[in-house]
C-alpha positions, 0 to 999 in steps of 0.5 A: 409018468415022466418026471420033469427035470429041474435046474440045480439051484446051487452053482458049483464046480465038479469035484472030479475034473478032466485032464484039460479042466484040471490043467485049466484049474491050476493055470497051466497048459495041458502039456505042462500039467502032464509034466507036473503029474509026472514030476509028482508036483500034481496028483495022479488021477483017479479012475471012475468007471471008464473016466480018468479024473482029478480030484479038485481038492487034491489039486488045490492041496498040491498047488498050495504045496508048490514052492514060490519062485526063489528070490533072485541071488544078489550076486547073480544080479550084480553080475548081470545074470539075474 
């Protein structure tokens, strides 16, 4: 007997994201995301079988830990450099 597949009534984002999805999740290009992973600003991926995925929760935590853009230095502004 063949079971009928029903649509999942709950809509939710996946926990594990591909490289492109992870980059999109944090709002940067894939190249910038790779740089951020290399610099330790974003987490390294996990291996799930043959797939490499980023944990959405780890991405959120790393994003929250990013420093805000520093305020402009008043001296630089006065010199026309800020």
